[in-house]
C-alpha positions as CSV (number, residue, x, y, z in Angstrom):
1,M,-2.9,4.4,10.3
2,Q,-4.4,7.3,8.3
3,A,-3.8,8.0,4.6
4,S,-4.3,11.3,2.8
5,H,-5.7,10.9,-0.8
6,I,-5.1,13.9,-3.0
7,L,-7.3,14.5,-6.0
8,H,-6.8,17.2,-8.7
9,K,-10.5,17.4,-9.5
10,Y,-13.8,16.3,-8.0
11,D,-17.2,17.3,-9.2
12,P,-20.1,14.9,-8.3
13,A,-21.8,15.9,-11.6
14,Q,-18.8,14.6,-13.5
15,W,-18.0,11.4,-11.6
16,G,-15.7,9.1,-13.5
17,G,-13.6,6.0,-13.3
18,S,-10.8,7.7,-11.3
19,E,-13.2,8.8,-8.6
20,T,-14.7,5.3,-8.5
21,A,-11.3,3.7,-8.1
22,V,-10.3,6.0,-5.3
23,Q,-13.7,5.6,-3.5
24,R,-13.4,1.8,-3.6
25,L,-9.8,1.9,-2.5
26,V,-10.8,4.1,0.5
27,Q,-13.6,1.7,1.3
28,G,-11.3,-1.3,1.1
29,L,-8.5,0.3,3.2
30,Q,-11.1,0.9,6.0
31,M,-11.6,-2.9,6.1
32,H,-7.9,-3.2,6.8
33,G,-7.8,-0.6,9.6
34,I,-6.6,2.4,7.5
35,S,-8.7,5.5,7.7
36,S,-8.7,8.0,4.9
37,L,-8.8,11.8,4.4
38,V,-9.7,12.9,0.9
39,H,-8.4,16.3,-0.3
40,A,-10.0,17.8,-3.4
41,P,-10.2,21.3,-4.9
42,H,-13.3,23.5,-4.5
43,N,-15.7,23.7,-7.5
44,A,-19.2,24.9,-8.2
45,S,-21.0,21.8,-7.1
46,H,-19.0,20.6,-4.1
47,S,-21.8,19.9,-1.6
48,D,-22.5,16.2,-2.5
49,I,-19.8,14.2,-0.7
50,D,-22.1,11.5,0.7
51,S,-20.3,9.0,-1.5
52,W,-17.1,9.6,0.4
53,R,-18.8,9.4,3.8
54,D,-20.4,6.1,2.8
55,A,-16.8,4.9,2.1
56,G,-15.8,5.9,5.6
57,A,-13.6,8.9,4.5
58,R,-13.3,12.4,5.8
59,F,-13.3,15.0,3.1
60,Q,-11.5,18.4,2.9
61,R,-11.6,21.0,0.1
62,Y,-8.6,23.1,-0.8
63,R,-8.5,26.4,-2.8
64,A,-6.6,26.0,-6.1
65,F,-6.2,28.1,-9.2
66,V,-5.1,27.7,-12.8
67,P,-2.0,29.8,-13.4
68,V,-3.0,31.0,-16.9
69,I,-4.0,34.4,-18.1
70,G,-5.8,35.5,-21.3
71,I,-8.2,32.6,-21.5
72,S,-12.0,32.7,-21.4
73,A,-14.2,31.5,-18.5
74,A,-15.2,28.5,-20.6
75,Q,-11.6,27.5,-21.2
76,R,-10.8,27.9,-17.5
77,E,-13.7,25.7,-16.7
78,A,-12.6,23.1,-19.2
79,L,-9.1,23.0,-17.7
80,V,-10.5,22.4,-14.2
81,S,-12.9,19.8,-15.5
82,W,-10.1,17.8,-17.2
83,G,-7.9,18.1,-14.2
84,G,-5.6,20.7,-15.6
85,N,-2.3,21.7,-14.1
86,L,-3.6,23.5,-10.9
87,F,-1.7,25.0,-8.1
88,S,-2.6,25.4,-4.4
89,F,-0.8,27.1,-1.5
90,E,-3.5,25.9,0.9
91,L,-3.1,22.2,0.0
92,F,0.5,22.2,1.4
93,W,-0.6,23.4,4.8
94,Q,-3.7,21.2,4.8
95,L,-1.5,18.1,4.2
96,R,1.0,19.3,6.8
97,A,-1.7,19.5,9.4
98,S,-3.5,16.3,8.4
99,G,-1.6,13.9,10.7
100,S,-1.6,11.3,7.9
101,Q,1.1,8.6,7.9
102,V,1.0,8.2,4.1
103,M,0.4,10.7,1.3
104,H,-1.2,9.1,-1.7
105,S,-1.6,11.4,-4.8
106,H,-4.0,10.4,-7.5
107,A,-2.7,13.2,-9.7
108,L,0.5,14.3,-11.4
109,N,2.0,17.7,-12.1
110,R,1.9,20.5,-9.5
111,I,-0.7,19.0,-7.2
112,A,1.4,15.9,-6.8
113,G,4.5,18.0,-6.4
114,I,2.8,19.8,-3.5
115,S,1.8,16.6,-1.8
116,L,5.3,15.2,-2.2
117,L,6.8,18.3,-0.7
118,A,4.4,18.1,2.2
119,A,5.2,14.4,2.7
120,R,9.0,15.1,2.7
121,S,8.5,18.0,5.2
122,R,6.8,15.6,7.6
123,G,9.0,12.6,6.9
124,V,6.2,10.3,5.7
125,P,6.1,8.2,2.6
126,H,4.5,9.4,-0.6
127,V,3.0,7.3,-3.4
128,I,1.4,8.1,-6.7
129,T,-1.3,6.3,-8.6
130,L,-1.3,6.9,-12.4
131,H,-5.0,6.7,-13.3
132,G,-4.5,8.1,-16.8
133,G,-1.0,7.0,-17.4
134,A,2.3,8.9,-17.8
135,L,4.1,7.3,-20.7
136,D,1.5,5.0,-22.3
137,I,-0.8,7.8,-23.4
138,H,-2.8,8.1,-26.7
139,D,-2.0,11.3,-28.6
140,E,-5.6,12.4,-28.4
141,V,-5.5,12.2,-24.6
142,N,-2.1,13.8,-24.4
143,A,-3.3,16.8,-26.3
144,K,-6.5,17.3,-24.4
145,P,-5.2,19.2,-21.3
146,A,-3.4,21.7,-23.6
147,A,-6.5,22.5,-25.8
148,P,-8.1,25.0,-23.4
149,L,-4.7,26.9,-23.1
150,K,-5.0,28.2,-26.7
151,G,-4.6,31.9,-26.8
152,G,-3.5,32.2,-23.1
153,F,-0.3,32.6,-21.3
154,E,0.7,29.9,-18.8
155,W,2.8,31.5,-16.1
156,G,2.9,28.5,-13.6
157,K,6.3,27.1,-14.6
158,A,8.0,28.8,-11.7
159,L,5.5,27.2,-9.4
160,G,6.1,23.8,-10.9
161,A,9.8,24.3,-10.4
162,L,9.2,25.2,-6.8
163,V,7.6,21.9,-6.1
164,R,9.8,20.0,-8.5
165,S,6.8,18.7,-10.4
166,R,9.0,17.4,-13.3
167,R,10.8,15.0,-11.1
168,L,7.8,13.4,-9.3
169,L,8.2,9.9,-10.6
170,Q,11.9,9.7,-9.7
171,N,11.4,11.2,-6.2
172,T,8.2,9.6,-4.9
173,D,8.5,6.4,-2.8
174,A,6.4,4.2,-5.1
175,V,4.3,4.4,-8.2
176,F,1.1,2.4,-8.7
177,T,0.0,1.9,-12.3
178,C,-3.0,0.1,-13.7
179,N,-1.6,-1.9,-16.6
180,P,1.6,-3.8,-17.3
181,R,2.5,-1.9,-20.4
182,E,2.7,1.4,-18.5
183,A,4.7,-0.4,-15.7
184,A,7.2,-1.7,-18.2
185,L,7.7,1.7,-19.8
186,L,8.1,3.3,-16.4
187,Q,10.6,0.7,-15.2
188,E,12.7,1.2,-18.3
189,K,12.8,4.9,-17.8
190,Y,13.2,4.8,-14.0
191,P,15.0,1.6,-13.3
192,R,15.6,2.4,-9.6
193,Q,12.0,3.3,-8.8
194,R,9.5,1.0,-7.2
195,I,6.8,0.4,-9.9
196,I,3.7,-1.6,-8.8
197,V,1.0,-2.9,-11.1
198,Q,-2.1,-2.3,-9.0
199,P,-5.5,-2.8,-10.6
200,H,-8.6,-1.1,-9.5
201,S,-11.4,-3.0,-7.8
202,V,-15.2,-3.7,-7.8
203,P,-17.5,-4.7,-4.9
204,A,-18.4,-7.9,-6.6
205,A,-21.3,-8.9,-4.3
206,Q,-23.0,-5.5,-4.9
207,Y,-23.1,-6.1,-8.7
208,A,-24.2,-9.8,-8.3
209,A,-27.6,-9.2,-6.7
210,D,-30.2,-9.5,-9.4
211,G,-32.1,-6.2,-10.0
212,R,-33.3,-6.6,-13.5
213,A,-36.9,-6.2,-12.6
214,A,-36.1,-2.8,-11.0
215,A,-34.3,-1.8,-14.3
216,L,-37.5,-2.4,-16.2
217,K,-39.5,-0.4,-13.8
218,A,-37.1,2.6,-13.9
219,Y,-36.6,2.4,-17.7
220,P,-39.8,0.9,-19.2
221,Q,-38.4,1.7,-22.7
222,I,-35.9,-1.2,-22.4
223,A,-38.7,-3.8,-22.3
224,N,-38.2,-6.5,-25.0
225,R,-35.0,-4.9,-26.2
226,D,-31.5,-6.4,-26.5
227,L,-29.4,-3.9,-24.6
228,I,-25.8,-2.9,-25.7
229,V,-24.5,-0.9,-22.7
230,N,-21.6,1.5,-22.5
231,V,-20.5,3.3,-19.3
232,A,-18.2,6.3,-19.9
233,R,-18.0,10.0,-19.6
234,L,-19.0,11.8,-22.8
235,D,-15.5,12.5,-23.7
236,P,-13.5,12.4,-27.0
237,A,-11.3,9.4,-26.0
238,K,-14.5,7.3,-25.2
239,N,-15.4,7.4,-29.0
240,L,-19.1,7.2,-28.4
241,P,-20.2,8.8,-31.7
242,W,-18.4,6.0,-33.5
243,L,-20.5,3.5,-31.5
244,V,-23.8,5.3,-32.4
245,R,-22.8,5.2,-36.1
246,Q,-22.5,1.4,-35.9
247,L,-26.0,1.0,-34.5
248,P,-28.0,1.1,-37.8
249,A,-26.0,-1.8,-39.2
250,I,-26.5,-3.7,-35.9
251,K,-30.2,-3.1,-36.0
252,R,-30.6,-4.4,-39.6
253,R,-29.3,-7.8,-38.3
254,H,-30.8,-7.5,-34.7
255,P,-33.9,-5.4,-34.8
256,R,-34.4,-5.5,-31.0
257,A,-31.0,-4.0,-30.3
258,M,-30.9,-0.8,-28.2
259,L,-27.9,1.2,-27.2
260,V,-27.7,2.5,-23.6
261,L,-25.0,5.2,-23.0
262,I,-24.4,5.9,-19.3
263,G,-22.2,8.8,-18.5
264,A,-22.0,12.5,-17.7
265,G,-21.5,15.1,-20.5
266,T,-18.0,16.4,-19.6
267,T,-17.2,17.6,-23.1
268,Q,-19.9,19.8,-24.7
269,S,-18.7,19.1,-28.3
270,V,-19.1,15.4,-27.7
271,V,-22.6,15.8,-26.3
272,E,-23.6,17.9,-29.3
273,E,-22.0,15.4,-31.8
274,L,-23.8,12.5,-30.1
275,N,-27.2,14.2,-30.3
276,R,-26.6,15.3,-33.9
277,E,-25.7,11.7,-34.9
278,I,-28.7,10.2,-33.1
279,A,-31.0,12.7,-34.9
280,R,-29.3,12.2,-38.3
281,L,-29.6,8.5,-38.2
282,G,-33.2,8.4,-36.8
283,L,-32.2,6.6,-33.6
284,A,-34.1,8.6,-31.0
285,A,-36.1,5.5,-30.0
286,D,-33.0,3.2,-30.1
287,V,-30.5,5.1,-27.9
288,L,-31.0,5.8,-24.2
289,L,-28.8,8.5,-22.8
290,T,-29.1,8.2,-19.0
291,G,-26.7,11.0,-18.0
292,G,-24.2,10.5,-15.2
293,L,-25.0,7.7,-12.8
294,E,-22.7,7.2,-9.8
295,S,-20.7,4.0,-9.9
296,G,-22.4,1.3,-7.9
297,C,-25.8,3.1,-7.7
298,P,-28.8,0.8,-8.2
299,Q,-29.8,2.3,-11.6
300,L,-26.3,1.7,-13.0
301,V,-26.0,-1.9,-11.7
302,V,-29.4,-3.0,-12.9
303,L,-28.8,-1.6,-16.4
304,I,-25.5,-3.4,-16.8
305,Q,-27.2,-6.6,-15.5
306,S,-30.0,-6.2,-18.1
307,A,-27.6,-5.9,-21.0
308,R,-27.1,-8.6,-23.6
309,L,-23.5,-7.3,-23.8
310,F,-21.2,-4.5,-22.6
311,V,-19.2,-2.6,-25.2
312,L,-16.2,-0.4,-24.6
313,C,-15.0,1.4,-27.8
314,S,-12.4,3.9,-26.4
315,T,-9.5,5.0,-28.4
316,A,-7.5,5.1,-25.2
317,E,-8.2,3.3,-21.9
318,P,-5.4,2.9,-19.3
319,F,-7.4,0.4,-17.3
320,G,-11.2,0.1,-17.8
321,I,-12.8,-0.2,-14.4
322,V,-16.2,-0.5,-16.1
323,I,-15.0,-3.9,-17.4
324,L,-14.8,-5.2,-13.8
325,E,-18.4,-3.9,-13.2
326,A,-19.7,-5.7,-16.3
327,W,-17.9,-8.9,-15.2
328,A,-19.3,-8.7,-11.7
329,A,-22.8,-8.1,-13.1
330,G,-22.5,-11.3,-15.3
331,T,-22.5,-9.4,-18.6
332,P,-20.1,-10.3,-21.4
333,V,-17.6,-7.6,-22.5
334,L,-16.6,-6.6,-26.0
335,S,-13.8,-4.0,-25.9
336,S,-11.5,-2.1,-28.2
337,R,-7.9,-3.4,-28.0
338,T,-6.4,-0.5,-25.9
339,S,-3.7,-1.1,-23.3
340,G,-5.9,-1.4,-20.3
341,P,-8.6,-3.8,-21.6
342,A,-5.9,-5.8,-23.5
343,S,-4.2,-6.4,-20.1
344,L,-7.4,-7.3,-18.4
345,I,-9.3,-9.4,-20.9
346,E,-8.2,-12.9,-22.0
347,H,-9.6,-12.9,-25.5
348,G,-12.2,-15.7,-25.9
349,R,-12.3,-16.5,-22.2
350,T,-13.2,-13.4,-20.2
351,G,-14.3,-11.2,-23.1
352,I,-13.7,-10.3,-26.7
353,L,-11.2,-7.7,-28.0
354,F,-11.5,-6.0,-31.4
355,D,-9.5,-3.3,-33.3
356,L,-11.3,-0.1,-34.0
357,D,-10.1,0.0,-37.6
358,Q,-11.5,-3.4,-38.2
359,T,-15.3,-2.7,-38.0
360,A,-16.1,-6.1,-39.6
361,D,-14.5,-7.8,-36.6
362,F,-16.6,-5.6,-34.3
363,H,-19.8,-6.5,-36.1
364,S,-18.9,-10.2,-36.2
365,A,-18.4,-10.2,-32.4
366,I,-21.7,-8.4,-31.9
367,D,-23.5,-11.1,-33.9
368,T,-21.7,-13.9,-32.0
369,L,-22.7,-12.5,-28.6
370,M,-26.3,-11.8,-29.7
371,I,-26.8,-15.3,-31.1
372,N,-24.4,-17.8,-29.4
373,N,-26.0,-18.5,-26.0
374,K,-23.3,-21.1,-25.1
375,L,-20.4,-18.7,-25.6
376,H,-22.4,-15.9,-23.9
377,R,-22.8,-18.1,-20.8
378,H,-19.1,-19.2,-21.0
379,L,-17.8,-15.7,-21.1
380,S,-20.1,-14.6,-18.3
381,S,-19.1,-17.5,-16.0
382,E,-15.4,-17.2,-16.6
383,A,-15.3,-13.5,-16.1
384,L,-17.4,-13.7,-12.9
385,D,-15.0,-16.2,-11.3
386,H,-12.1,-14.1,-12.4
387,V,-13.3,-10.8,-11.0
388,R,-14.3,-12.3,-7.7
389,A,-10.9,-13.9,-7.2
390,E,-8.7,-11.0,-8.4
391,Y,-10.5,-7.7,-8.3
392,D,-12.9,-7.7,-5.3
393,V,-12.5,-4.6,-3.1
394,P,-11.0,-6.2,0.0
395,A,-8.4,-8.2,-1.9
396,V,-7.1,-5.2,-3.9
397,A,-7.1,-2.9,-0.9
398,A,-5.1,-5.5,1.1
399,R,-2.2,-5.2,-1.5
400,V,-2.2,-1.4,-1.2
401,A,-2.3,-1.6,2.6
402,R,0.8,-3.9,2.6
403,V,2.7,-1.4,0.5
404,Y,1.8,1.4,2.9
405,E,3.0,-0.6,5.9
406,E,6.3,-1.5,4.2
407,L,6.9,2.2,3.3
408,V,6.1,3.4,6.8
409,E,8.4,0.9,8.3
410,A,11.2,1.8,5.9
411,K,10.8,5.5,6.8
412,K,11.0,4.6,10.5
413,L,14.1,2.4,10.0
414,K,15.8,5.1,7.9
415,G,15.0,7.7,10.6
416,S,16.3,5.4,13.3
417,R,19.6,4.8,11.4
418,S,20.0,8.5,10.7
419,K,19.7,9.3,14.5
420,T,22.1,6.6,15.4
421,H,24.6,7.9,12.9
422,C,24.3,11.4,14.2
423,Q,24.7,10.6,17.9
424,P,28.5,10.2,18.0
425,V,29.0,13.6,16.2
426,Q,26.7,15.3,18.7
427,F,28.6,13.6,21.6
428,A,32.0,14.6,20.2
429,A,30.8,18.2,19.8
430,K,29.8,18.3,23.5
431,L,33.1,17.0,24.6
432,S,35.0,19.7,22.7
């Protein structure tokens, strides 16, 4: 079986959690005999696709455009970077010619509408994964795609109507979502739809091999420091300036503390604010900005392994694939109580949750994980067992593969029944 995976954005320089999730799914599906063809729009830095080859996928680019006039080049770039509501005529024909038995969209809006239309034209099943959510969305995240449209005129509504993009979740064959809250909201709104809670995955063995000596060699400035690591794009919802502002208070209690921020600068205003806060607070020697590191690469893995704790401080996080990475690396997790982490973490057993408006609780948890070695070992051990049992790549991909197979069989059965139903009519027509 072959599956087509449709992305609405892909820039190797801005690799994020969604790309990681799809890459690992593709890798896992290959273990179960399902090959993958990945479709992504063209962009300025599209040559680096080794990560997909390594996962056993073929890769195709399609031409797409933003149906907006009257905006600047910077606004247009921001729309594409954030996966704005693109349209592509080429994608439809590319999917029609793909030969795939399943169409799997990792996007919503017009791109997903095109993939659904292509699937229906070929009589194959279509599924959608909601990486960023559809109903359980923080206001800040919900407003972000519209920000670059300011001052412009969006003329793509007719194109959206052409591919019925507003009825995607009703018309697709199944919807994968990453957390139970999103699933419950979807099931309430679309009671007849097949909604599946499908977590992302991590190659647990890859994160378990001890590489801390290599981390010290690659980043000598971390020697004799207690690392607090965060992995996230430099994006408003990741709330990283807030974390930087907490560091002076942490350092007064734990002088060896060092903050390591791993992630690409996808939003220039956030990059500027981070650098401004680091300079204002005199933290140049206490914050390491690594830039973007591809998920699973040796530098990323060894930095997480070297951390005393992993902190996620997002204002919105539909899943939190980096939590799985920290668990697999044996590093305790402290996370803000957003819908994804709250569904993943069992507070006090596999991690610690805190509320962003309760900074005292955050600092108390930092102190506990810095000082209490017994709890530190307990959280690490429980989380490692949990991630190996529930979130390893082969196990997660096996569940997706079963859904594919069920949907393909259902399509075949439906087609067979349709032909059987039509035969008497055709026979009667010939007799007349």
